[in-house]
N, CA, C and O atoms as a GROMACS GRO file, in nm:
protein
  396
    1UNK      N    1   0.145  -2.032  -0.196
    1UNK     CA    2   0.149  -1.876  -0.125
    1UNK      C    3   0.101  -1.781  -0.240
    1UNK      O    4   0.034  -1.830  -0.331
    2UNK      N    5   0.128  -1.661  -0.239
    2UNK     CA    6   0.072  -1.589  -0.319
    2UNK      C    7   0.236  -1.561  -0.383
    2UNK      O    8   0.332  -1.563  -0.305
    3UNK      N    9   0.254  -1.539  -0.515
    3UNK     CA   10   0.424  -1.478  -0.526
    3UNK      C   11   0.425  -1.325  -0.481
    3UNK      O   12   0.350  -1.345  -0.385
    4UNK      N   13   0.442  -1.237  -0.477
    4UNK     CA   14   0.432  -1.114  -0.400
    4UNK      C   15   0.411  -1.039  -0.481
    4UNK      O   16   0.364  -0.940  -0.426
    5UNK      N   17   0.424  -1.015  -0.663
    5UNK     CA   18   0.362  -0.944  -0.720
    5UNK      C   19   0.180  -1.012  -0.699
    5UNK      O   20   0.095  -0.926  -0.721
    6UNK      N   21   0.133  -1.134  -0.664
    6UNK     CA   22  -0.041  -1.188  -0.686
    6UNK      C   23  -0.020  -1.013  -0.580
    6UNK      O   24  -0.033  -0.895  -0.612
    7UNK      N   25   0.015  -1.081  -0.458
    7UNK     CA   26  -0.042  -1.042  -0.362
    7UNK      C   27  -0.026  -0.878  -0.408
    7UNK      O   28  -0.134  -0.822  -0.394
    8UNK      N   29   0.065  -0.799  -0.452
    8UNK     CA   30   0.037  -0.703  -0.398
    8UNK      C   31  -0.061  -0.559  -0.490
    8UNK      O   32  -0.079  -0.437  -0.499
    9UNK      N   33  -0.114  -0.765  -0.565
    9UNK     CA   34  -0.238  -0.693  -0.752
    9UNK      C   35  -0.314  -0.712  -0.675
    9UNK      O   36  -0.403  -0.637  -0.715
   10UNK      N   37  -0.349  -0.754  -0.595
   10UNK     CA   38  -0.496  -0.867  -0.480
   10UNK      C   39  -0.508  -0.784  -0.432
   10UNK      O   40  -0.626  -0.751  -0.418
   11UNK      N   41  -0.425  -0.708  -0.386
   11UNK     CA   42  -0.446  -0.604  -0.183
   11UNK      C   43  -0.465  -0.538  -0.243
   11UNK      O   44  -0.582  -0.500  -0.235
   12UNK      N   45  -0.374  -0.460  -0.356
   12UNK     CA   46  -0.426  -0.308  -0.419
   12UNK      C   47  -0.553  -0.302  -0.497
   12UNK      O   48  -0.624  -0.203  -0.509
   13UNK      N   49  -0.575  -0.437  -0.554
   13UNK     CA   50  -0.771  -0.470  -0.604
   13UNK      C   51  -0.898  -0.450  -0.446
   13UNK      O   52  -1.000  -0.382  -0.433
   14UNK      N   53  -0.840  -0.527  -0.369
   14UNK     CA   54  -0.880  -0.485  -0.240
   14UNK      C   55  -0.917  -0.384  -0.240
   14UNK      O   56  -1.033  -0.359  -0.272
   15UNK      N   57  -0.823  -0.283  -0.201
   15UNK     CA   58  -0.862  -0.178  -0.096
   15UNK      C   59  -0.945  -0.048  -0.208
   15UNK      O   60  -0.978   0.056  -0.152
   16UNK      N   61  -0.974  -0.060  -0.358
   16UNK     CA   62  -0.995   0.028  -0.449
   16UNK      C   63  -0.976   0.088  -0.538
   16UNK      O   64  -1.026   0.189  -0.589
   17UNK      N   65  -0.841  -0.028  -0.578
   17UNK     CA   66  -0.728   0.026  -0.653
   17UNK      C   67  -0.675   0.186  -0.672
   17UNK      O   68  -0.726   0.284  -0.618
   18UNK      N   69  -0.537   0.187  -0.780
   18UNK     CA   70  -0.453   0.257  -0.720
   18UNK      C   71  -0.498   0.387  -0.704
   18UNK      O   72  -0.423   0.465  -0.648
   19UNK      N   73  -0.712   0.463  -0.782
   19UNK     CA   74  -0.745   0.586  -0.824
   19UNK      C   75  -0.735   0.580  -0.690
   19UNK      O   76  -0.653   0.671  -0.677
   20UNK      N   77  -0.765   0.527  -0.533
   20UNK     CA   78  -0.808   0.485  -0.402
   20UNK      C   79  -0.734   0.496  -0.348
   20UNK      O   80  -0.742   0.492  -0.225
   21UNK      N   81  -0.626   0.515  -0.415
   21UNK     CA   82  -0.473   0.538  -0.256
   21UNK      C   83  -0.436   0.679  -0.286
   21UNK      O   84  -0.408   0.742  -0.388
   22UNK      N   85  -0.449   0.710  -0.129
   22UNK     CA   86  -0.353   0.830  -0.145
   22UNK      C   87  -0.190   0.840  -0.135
   22UNK      O   88  -0.118   0.913  -0.202
   23UNK      N   89  -0.154   0.752  -0.040
   23UNK     CA   90  -0.026   0.744  -0.039
   23UNK      C   91  -0.016   0.580   0.032
   23UNK      O   92  -0.122   0.518   0.022
   24UNK      N   93   0.093   0.508   0.098
   24UNK     CA   94   0.128   0.347   0.142
   24UNK      C   95   0.222   0.404   0.189
   24UNK      O   96   0.267   0.510   0.147
   25UNK      N   97   0.282   0.310   0.328
   25UNK     CA   98   0.456   0.287   0.361
   25UNK      C   99   0.392   0.148   0.428
   25UNK      O  100   0.285   0.096   0.456
   26UNK      N  101   0.520   0.129   0.431
   26UNK     CA  102   0.551  -0.014   0.554
   26UNK      C  103   0.618  -0.059   0.649
   26UNK      O  104   0.738  -0.064   0.625
   27UNK      N  105   0.586  -0.094   0.751
   27UNK     CA  106   0.664  -0.106   0.880
   27UNK      C  107   0.780  -0.229   0.835
   27UNK      O  108   0.863  -0.244   0.746
   28UNK      N  109   0.725  -0.313   0.966
   28UNK     CA  110   0.818  -0.468   0.951
   28UNK      C  111   0.728  -0.554   0.897
   28UNK      O  112   0.774  -0.656   0.846
   29UNK      N  113   0.580  -0.532   0.897
   29UNK     CA  114   0.512  -0.654   0.842
   29UNK      C  115   0.408  -0.580   0.779
   29UNK      O  116   0.360  -0.622   0.674
   30UNK      N  117   0.364  -0.470   0.834
   30UNK     CA  118   0.259  -0.388   0.764
   30UNK      C  119   0.294  -0.341   0.615
   30UNK      O  120   0.408  -0.332   0.568
   31UNK      N  121   0.123  -0.300   0.520
   31UNK     CA  122   0.102  -0.238   0.421
   31UNK      C  123   0.046  -0.131   0.492
   31UNK      O  124  -0.064  -0.152   0.545
   32UNK      N  125   0.117   0.022   0.510
   32UNK     CA  126  -0.016   0.115   0.576
   32UNK      C  127  -0.083   0.216   0.436
   32UNK      O  128  -0.016   0.278   0.353
   33UNK      N  129  -0.179   0.208   0.442
   33UNK     CA  130  -0.208   0.249   0.339
   33UNK      C  131  -0.322   0.441   0.386
   33UNK      O  132  -0.374   0.439   0.498
   34UNK      N  133  -0.326   0.465   0.370
   34UNK     CA  134  -0.385   0.589   0.398
   34UNK      C  135  -0.441   0.594   0.215
   34UNK      O  136  -0.350   0.602   0.134
   35UNK      N  137  -0.616   0.586   0.148
   35UNK     CA  138  -0.685   0.598   0.125
   35UNK      C  139  -0.793   0.737   0.098
   35UNK      O  140  -0.877   0.792   0.169
   36UNK      N  141  -0.751   0.758  -0.018
   36UNK     CA  142  -0.914   0.880  -0.082
   36UNK      C  143  -1.021   0.816   0.005
   36UNK      O  144  -1.072   0.887   0.092
   37UNK      N  145  -1.073   0.655  -0.014
   37UNK     CA  146  -1.264   0.720   0.010
   37UNK      C  147  -1.251   0.560   0.118
   37UNK      O  148  -1.314   0.472   0.059
   38UNK      N  149  -1.185   0.501   0.262
   38UNK     CA  150  -1.212   0.368   0.297
   38UNK      C  151  -1.312   0.346   0.266
   38UNK      O  152  -1.324   0.230   0.226
   39UNK      N  153  -1.432   0.425   0.264
   39UNK     CA  154  -1.526   0.233   0.203
   39UNK      C  155  -1.475   0.198   0.086
   39UNK      O  156  -1.436   0.082   0.071
   40UNK      N  157  -1.464   0.306  -0.036
   40UNK     CA  158  -1.433   0.193  -0.141
   40UNK      C  159  -1.323   0.084  -0.081
   40UNK      O  160  -1.297   0.025  -0.186
   41UNK      N  161  -1.278   0.050  -0.027
   41UNK     CA  162  -1.194  -0.085   0.058
   41UNK      C  163  -1.294  -0.207   0.050
   41UNK      O  164  -1.416  -0.197   0.062
   42UNK      N  165  -1.239  -0.296   0.032
   42UNK     CA  166  -1.334  -0.410   0.082
   42UNK      C  167  -1.358  -0.491   0.266
   42UNK      O  168  -1.350  -0.397   0.344
   43UNK      N  169  -1.372  -0.561   0.308
   43UNK     CA  170  -1.430  -0.524   0.414
   43UNK      C  171  -1.283  -0.640   0.430
   43UNK      O  172  -1.224  -0.707   0.345
   44UNK      N  173  -1.259  -0.620   0.599
   44UNK     CA  174  -1.182  -0.683   0.617
   44UNK      C  175  -1.186  -0.855   0.666
   44UNK      O  176  -1.126  -0.885   0.769
   45UNK      N  177  -1.232  -0.923   0.619
   45UNK     CA  178  -1.227  -1.063   0.577
   45UNK      C  179  -1.248  -1.083   0.512
   45UNK      O  180  -1.266  -1.204   0.508
   46UNK      N  181  -1.287  -0.981   0.324
   46UNK     CA  182  -1.292  -1.054   0.184
   46UNK      C  183  -1.030  -0.945   0.150
   46UNK      O  184  -0.940  -0.968   0.069
   47UNK      N  185  -1.044  -0.863   0.252
   47UNK     CA  186  -0.901  -0.880   0.305
   47UNK      C  187  -0.858  -0.973   0.289
   47UNK      O  188  -0.840  -1.029   0.181
   48UNK      N  189  -0.814  -1.033   0.466
   48UNK     CA  190  -0.778  -1.194   0.473
   48UNK      C  191  -0.808  -1.282   0.427
   48UNK      O  192  -0.771  -1.386   0.481
   49UNK      N  193  -0.878  -1.291   0.322
   49UNK     CA  194  -0.897  -1.346   0.251
   49UNK      C  195  -0.774  -1.410   0.183
   49UNK      O  196  -0.745  -1.528   0.166
   50UNK      N  197  -0.724  -1.318   0.157
   50UNK     CA  198  -0.602  -1.354  -0.037
   50UNK      C  199  -0.478  -1.377   0.084
   50UNK      O  200  -0.450  -1.325   0.192
   51UNK      N  201  -0.420  -1.490  -0.009
   51UNK     CA  202  -0.363  -1.603   0.035
   51UNK      C  203  -0.243  -1.440   0.038
   51UNK      O  204  -0.252  -1.342  -0.036
   52UNK      N  205  -0.119  -1.469   0.173
   52UNK     CA  206  -0.015  -1.380   0.193
   52UNK      C  207  -0.092  -1.271   0.251
   52UNK      O  208  -0.047  -1.166   0.204
   53UNK      N  209  -0.193  -1.246   0.336
   53UNK     CA  210  -0.212  -1.135   0.442
   53UNK      C  211  -0.260  -1.211   0.549
   53UNK      O  212  -0.345  -1.300   0.553
   54UNK      N  213  -0.198  -1.165   0.625
   54UNK     CA  214  -0.223  -1.221   0.823
   54UNK      C  215  -0.346  -1.184   0.848
   54UNK      O  216  -0.424  -1.278   0.839
   55UNK      N  217  -0.399  -1.075   0.879
   55UNK     CA  218  -0.454  -0.955   0.969
   55UNK      C  219  -0.436  -0.864   0.866
   55UNK      O  220  -0.344  -0.846   0.786
   56UNK      N  221  -0.605  -0.780   0.897
   56UNK     CA  222  -0.661  -0.638   0.902
   56UNK      C  223  -0.636  -0.554   1.024
   56UNK      O  224  -0.673  -0.610   1.127
   57UNK      N  225  -0.576  -0.415   1.043
   57UNK     CA  226  -0.627  -0.344   1.082
   57UNK      C  227  -0.676  -0.222   1.073
   57UNK      O  228  -0.609  -0.169   0.984
   58UNK      N  229  -0.755  -0.145   1.113
   58UNK     CA  230  -0.773   0.005   1.118
   58UNK      C  231  -0.771   0.057   1.191
   58UNK      O  232  -0.795   0.014   1.304
   59UNK      N  233  -0.728   0.221   1.153
   59UNK     CA  234  -0.610   0.246   1.294
   59UNK      C  235  -0.616   0.358   1.226
   59UNK      O  236  -0.638   0.372   1.106
   60UNK      N  237  -0.584   0.477   1.347
   60UNK     CA  238  -0.539   0.626   1.285
   60UNK      C  239  -0.547   0.620   1.165
   60UNK      O  240  -0.441   0.624   1.101
   61UNK      N  241  -0.695   0.604   1.083
   61UNK     CA  242  -0.694   0.722   0.934
   61UNK      C  243  -0.625   0.586   0.810
   61UNK      O  244  -0.632   0.589   0.687
   62UNK      N  245  -0.558   0.473   0.902
   62UNK     CA  246  -0.521   0.377   0.802
   62UNK      C  247  -0.632   0.271   0.757
   62UNK      O  248  -0.728   0.238   0.825
   63UNK      N  249  -0.603   0.230   0.644
   63UNK     CA  250  -0.546   0.016   0.685
   63UNK      C  251  -0.443  -0.037   0.633
   63UNK      O  252  -0.374  -0.027   0.531
   64UNK      N  253  -0.450  -0.107   0.741
   64UNK     CA  254  -0.299  -0.152   0.748
   64UNK      C  255  -0.302  -0.311   0.753
   64UNK      O  256  -0.285  -0.400   0.837
   65UNK      N  257  -0.329  -0.300   0.621
   65UNK     CA  258  -0.257  -0.485   0.616
   65UNK      C  259  -0.109  -0.591   0.668
   65UNK      O  260   0.011  -0.592   0.692
   66UNK      N  261  -0.189  -0.643   0.663
   66UNK     CA  262  -0.101  -0.731   0.807
   66UNK      C  263   0.002  -0.828   0.689
   66UNK      O  264  -0.062  -0.892   0.605
   67UNK      N  265   0.128  -0.835   0.685
   67UNK     CA  266   0.204  -0.948   0.556
   67UNK      C  267   0.324  -1.007   0.620
   67UNK      O  268   0.375  -1.098   0.554
   68UNK      N  269   0.370  -0.982   0.714
   68UNK     CA  270   0.412  -1.104   0.756
   68UNK      C  271   0.670  -0.996   0.692
   68UNK      O  272   0.719  -0.905   0.627
   69UNK      N  273   0.710  -1.106   0.777
   69UNK     CA  274   0.806  -1.044   0.746
   69UNK      C  275   0.830  -1.015   0.522
   69UNK      O  276   0.900  -0.953   0.441
   70UNK      N  277   0.762  -1.072   0.525
   70UNK     CA  278   0.820  -1.024   0.316
   70UNK      C  279   0.724  -0.895   0.260
   70UNK      O  280   0.668  -0.885   0.151
   71UNK      N  281   0.726  -0.808   0.363
   71UNK     CA  282   0.605  -0.726   0.338
   71UNK      C  283   0.708  -0.601   0.266
   71UNK      O  284   0.648  -0.503   0.221
   72UNK      N  285   0.855  -0.603   0.255
   72UNK     CA  286   0.927  -0.533   0.144
   72UNK      C  287   0.911  -0.526   0.000
   72UNK      O  288   0.924  -0.436  -0.083
   73UNK      N  289   0.868  -0.680  -0.005
   73UNK     CA  290   0.872  -0.739  -0.135
   73UNK      C  291   0.838  -0.713  -0.159
   73UNK      O  292   0.857  -0.635  -0.252
   74UNK      N  293   0.652  -0.764  -0.068
   74UNK     CA  294   0.524  -0.702  -0.146
   74UNK      C  295   0.560  -0.542  -0.202
   74UNK      O  296   0.577  -0.492  -0.313
   75UNK      N  297   0.562  -0.509  -0.109
   75UNK     CA  298   0.540  -0.325  -0.129
   75UNK      C  299   0.645  -0.295  -0.252
   75UNK      O  300   0.649  -0.194  -0.322
   76UNK      N  301   0.740  -0.425  -0.258
   76UNK     CA  302   0.810  -0.351  -0.389
   76UNK      C  303   0.799  -0.381  -0.601
   76UNK      O  304   0.848  -0.341  -0.706
   77UNK      N  305   0.684  -0.491  -0.538
   77UNK     CA  306   0.608  -0.518  -0.643
   77UNK      C  307   0.494  -0.452  -0.663
   77UNK      O  308   0.421  -0.502  -0.748
   78UNK      N  309   0.451  -0.341  -0.602
   78UNK     CA  310   0.325  -0.265  -0.634
   78UNK      C  311   0.402  -0.179  -0.646
   78UNK      O  312   0.436  -0.117  -0.545
   79UNK      N  313   0.443  -0.152  -0.745
   79UNK     CA  314   0.560  -0.009  -0.797
   79UNK      C  315   0.432   0.105  -0.836
   79UNK      O  316   0.475   0.218  -0.858
   80UNK      N  317   0.298   0.090  -0.846
   80UNK     CA  318   0.220   0.228  -0.874
   80UNK      C  319   0.120   0.208  -0.768
   80UNK      O  320   0.011   0.265  -0.773
   81UNK      N  321   0.146   0.148  -0.695
   81UNK     CA  322   0.045   0.213  -0.526
   81UNK      C  323  -0.004   0.279  -0.629
   81UNK      O  324  -0.047   0.200  -0.713
   82UNK      N  325  -0.018   0.389  -0.660
   82UNK     CA  326  -0.120   0.538  -0.576
   82UNK      C  327  -0.107   0.593  -0.750
   82UNK      O  328  -0.052   0.522  -0.834
   83UNK      N  329  -0.153   0.696  -0.775
   83UNK     CA  330  -0.196   0.746  -0.865
   83UNK      C  331  -0.132   0.853  -0.913
   83UNK      O  332  -0.142   0.897  -1.027
   84UNK      N  333  -0.026   0.921  -0.776
   84UNK     CA  334   0.042   1.000  -0.804
   84UNK      C  335   0.197   0.946  -0.802
   84UNK      O  336   0.308   0.995  -0.778
   85UNK      N  337   0.164   0.867  -0.825
   85UNK     CA  338   0.360   0.708  -0.866
   85UNK      C  339   0.453   0.839  -0.760
   85UNK      O  340   0.531   0.920  -0.811
   86UNK      N  341   0.438   0.837  -0.682
   86UNK     CA  342   0.536   0.868  -0.605
   86UNK      C  343   0.470   0.841  -0.424
   86UNK      O  344   0.356   0.865  -0.385
   87UNK      N  345   0.536   0.809  -0.379
   87UNK     CA  346   0.512   0.779  -0.264
   87UNK      C  347   0.546   0.858  -0.080
   87UNK      O  348   0.496   0.872   0.032
   88UNK      N  349   0.668   0.890  -0.166
   88UNK     CA  350   0.710   1.001  -0.034
   88UNK      C  351   0.843   1.145  -0.150
   88UNK      O  352   0.923   1.147  -0.244
   89UNK      N  353   0.750   1.276  -0.004
   89UNK     CA  354   0.782   1.370  -0.141
   89UNK      C  355   0.888   1.397  -0.178
   89UNK      O  356   0.974   1.386  -0.091
   90UNK      N  357   0.942   1.449  -0.330
   90UNK     CA  358   1.057   1.364  -0.472
   90UNK      C  359   1.081   1.550  -0.450
   90UNK      O  360   1.023   1.650  -0.494
   91UNK      N  361   1.238   1.518  -0.329
   91UNK     CA  362   1.285   1.652  -0.310
   91UNK      C  363   1.330   1.752  -0.454
   91UNK      O  364   1.325   1.661  -0.536
   92UNK      N  365   1.344   1.799  -0.486
   92UNK     CA  366   1.320   1.915  -0.576
   92UNK      C  367   1.548   1.932  -0.653
   92UNK      O  368   1.657   1.973  -0.612
   93UNK      N  369   1.480   1.855  -0.799
   93UNK     CA  370   1.639   1.822  -0.916
   93UNK      C  371   1.715   1.923  -0.889
   93UNK      O  372   1.837   1.914  -0.874
   94UNK      N  373   1.673   1.990  -0.884
   94UNK     CA  374   1.652   2.162  -0.949
   94UNK      C  375   1.761   2.225  -0.785
   94UNK      O  376   1.720   2.202  -0.671
   95UNK      N  377   1.928   2.319  -0.818
   95UNK     CA  378   1.994   2.330  -0.761
   95UNK      C  379   1.959   2.464  -0.792
   95UNK      O  380   1.941   2.495  -0.910
   96UNK      N  381   1.943   2.578  -0.666
   96UNK     CA  382   1.981   2.744  -0.667
   96UNK      C  383   2.143   2.769  -0.707
   96UNK      O  384   2.253   2.730  -0.668
   97UNK      N  385   2.085   2.859  -0.811
   97UNK     CA  386   2.185   2.918  -0.794
   97UNK      C  387   2.296   3.030  -0.750
   97UNK      O  388   2.279   3.151  -0.741
   98UNK      N  389   2.419   2.952  -0.725
   98UNK     CA  390   2.522   3.058  -0.606
   98UNK      C  391   2.564   3.159  -0.690
   98UNK      O  392   2.661   3.125  -0.758
   99UNK      N  393   2.534   3.245  -0.705
   99UNK     CA  394   2.657   3.455  -0.876
   99UNK      C  395   2.607   3.511  -0.731
   99UNK      O  396   2.622   3.630  -0.703
   0.00000   0.00000   0.00000
């Protein structure tokens, strides 16, 4: 079986590369991608042929790649999933001066 880094790299390439990823999150078993252009992603059979990918589901404007219980490890190895390099809204690091 492929290691988590390989799975992350192959899935990212198959969904069209990081330039095509608007955002990505994960749940207990799935990577959930919102893509810039879904037509740039490989078809489901191609994605499912990646070692470590169990299934692909397209629903709710997402491409959901079912990985299984090690999805958090695969997600952690996809350090630059999107062009923004940040997948969650950043909290402001500036504190307002209360003087």
